[in-house]
C-alpha positions as a printed NumPy array, in Angstrom:
array([[-29.586, -78.901,  11.687],
       [-25.93 , -77.865,  11.095],
       [-25.022, -74.452,   9.634],
       [-22.099, -73.17 ,   7.623],
       [-20.48 , -71.864,  10.824],
       [-20.567, -75.352,  12.399],
       [-23.342, -74.374,  14.79 ],
       [-26.443, -76.461,  15.297],
       [-29.883, -74.956,  14.894],
       [-32.862, -76.377,  16.744],
       [-36.13 , -75.999,  14.854],
       [-39.312, -75.764,  16.903],
       [-42.903, -75.843,  15.783],
       [-45.202, -74.034,  18.18 ],
       [-48.899, -73.793,  17.346],
       [-50.22 , -70.394,  18.421],
       [-53.828, -69.553,  18.936],
       [-54.687, -66.012,  17.867],
       [-51.188, -65.047,  16.764],
       [-50.049, -62.215,  14.528],
       [-46.912, -61.744,  12.521],
       [-44.628, -58.889,  13.552],
       [-42.545, -57.63 ,  10.622],
       [-39.317, -55.962,  11.715],
       [-36.993, -53.356,  10.246],
       [-33.871, -51.853,  11.859],
       [-32.559, -48.511,  10.599],
       [-29.438, -46.574,  11.561],
       [-29.325, -42.791,  11.54 ],
       [-25.776, -41.701,  12.313],
       [-24.696, -38.095,  12.808],
       [-21.516, -38.79 ,  10.832],
       [-23.525, -39.508,   7.69 ],
       [-20.571, -39.662,   5.314],
       [-18.686, -42.807,   4.443],
       [-19.433, -46.477,   5.017],
       [-21.009, -48.191,   7.988],
       [-20.616, -51.752,   9.154],
       [-22.363, -53.405,  12.091],
       [-21.639, -56.302,  14.38 ],
       [-23.287, -57.706,  17.468],
       [-26.639, -59.316,  18.121],
       [-30.324, -58.405,  17.991],
       [-32.945, -60.81 ,  19.333],
       [-36.723, -60.81 ,  19.738],
       [-38.234, -62.087,  22.982],
       [-41.737, -62.911,  24.16 ],
       [-43.057, -64.546,  27.308],
       [-44.594, -67.287,  25.121],
       [-41.126, -68.252,  23.774],
       [-39.945, -69.21 ,  27.274],
       [-36.143, -69.415,  27.446],
       [-35.816, -69.199,  23.65 ],
       [-35.62 , -66.113,  21.438],
       [-35.735, -65.233,  17.752],
       [-32.326, -64.315,  16.357],
       [-32.709, -61.297,  14.071],
       [-29.081, -60.24 ,  13.571],
       [-25.73 , -61.741,  14.512],
       [-22.297, -60.824,  13.195],
       [-18.878, -60.874,  14.771],
       [-16.336, -58.088,  14.642],
       [-14.365, -60.039,  12.037],
       [-17.389, -60.58 ,   9.73 ],
       [-19.296, -57.281,  10.028],
       [-22.428, -56.65 ,   7.968],
       [-22.497, -53.68 ,   5.626],
       [-25.251, -51.177,   6.348],
       [-26.855, -50.143,   3.055],
       [-28.904, -46.919,   2.923],
       [-29.142, -46.93 ,   6.72 ],
       [-30.901, -50.313,   6.834],
       [-29.372, -53.149,   8.823],
       [-29.509, -56.501,   6.974],
       [-31.428, -58.871,   9.242],
       [-31.211, -62.667,   9.258],
       [-34.953, -62.764,   9.773],
       [-37.491, -59.953,   9.386],
       [-40.482, -61.343,  11.263],
       [-41.595, -63.1  ,  14.43 ],
       [-44.926, -64.664,  15.393],
       [-46.472, -63.353,  18.615],
       [-49.757, -64.135,  20.366],
       [-52.003, -61.067,  20.458],
       [-53.441, -61.755,  23.898],
       [-50.217, -61.363,  25.945],
       [-48.549, -58.024,  26.736],
       [-45.958, -56.901,  25.882],
       [-46.212, -58.053,  22.29 ],
       [-42.466, -58.172,  21.735],
       [-39.182, -57.181,  23.362],
       [-36.258, -56.433,  21.054],
       [-32.834, -56.732,  22.714],
       [-29.96 , -54.907,  21.037],
       [-26.266, -55.383,  21.634],
       [-25.01 , -53.639,  18.517],
       [-21.823, -51.883,  17.51 ],
       [-21.612, -49.786,  14.365],
       [-18.243, -49.108,  12.802],
       [-18.051, -45.964,  10.692],
       [-15.266, -44.6  ,   8.592],
       [-14.898, -41.802,   6.14 ],
       [-12.148, -42.931,   3.79 ],
       [-10.047, -45.653,   5.366],
       [-10.991, -48.615,   7.546],
       [ -8.443, -47.698,  10.219],
       [ -9.812, -44.134,  10.565],
       [-13.225, -45.209,  11.894],
       [-14.55 , -45.941,  15.355],
       [-17.203, -48.189,  16.887],
       [-20.447, -46.72 ,  18.206],
       [-22.328, -48.827,  20.747],
       [-26.125, -49.19 ,  20.857],
       [-27.384, -51.41 ,  23.68 ],
       [-30.732, -51.833,  25.347],
       [-34.172, -53.388,  25.334],
       [-37.115, -52.013,  23.376],
       [-40.504, -53.162,  24.674],
       [-43.426, -52.985,  22.238],
       [-47.039, -52.967,  23.446],
       [-50.222, -52.824,  21.346],
       [-50.377, -49.737,  19.102],
       [-46.596, -49.143,  19.279],
       [-44.837, -49.338,  15.937],
       [-41.507, -47.552,  16.351],
       [-38.886, -47.221,  19.079],
       [-35.398, -45.752,  19.14 ],
       [-32.149, -46.24 ,  21.041],
       [-29.963, -43.132,  21.047],
       [-26.26 , -42.605,  21.395],
       [-26.236, -38.908,  22.308],
       [-23.109, -38.047,  20.33 ],
       [-23.404, -40.358,  17.335],
       [-27.   , -41.048,  16.27 ],
       [-29.852, -43.504,  16.695],
       [-30.951, -47.048,  15.962],
       [-34.636, -47.194,  15.105],
       [-36.665, -50.421,  15.243],
       [-39.963, -50.438,  13.339],
       [-42.611, -53.129,  13.681],
       [-45.621, -53.719,  11.471],
       [-48.285, -56.221,  12.52 ],
       [-50.29 , -58.515,  10.215]])
């Protein structure tokens, strides 16, 4: 299936026995709270059941950054199906840069948030910190 960026998307149907839906939300809490924020990079969801594939949650290049509104990162997809009988339930991989500025685009700087967040049963929130600039918080709700 072609996309508007001339990339092909492969669509897979995988029947899962005893699966749940993990709803995802990514929030930014920056210490420099004034001004605008824009994000670029990639966030993916991984599970042993997916094999070599992953669920793309966020992807933007430096030239087409996404605007962060009220601290919430706009995701391409806000859920992933996971089988409830395999641990960990989900691994979220972040390779994210957040560009902040106060008044002018050229005055800002990029803040990097990179790492893997592993969610097990009864875990609903995890955070990646950048000691000087703030946090990225990933929240998961299960249905």
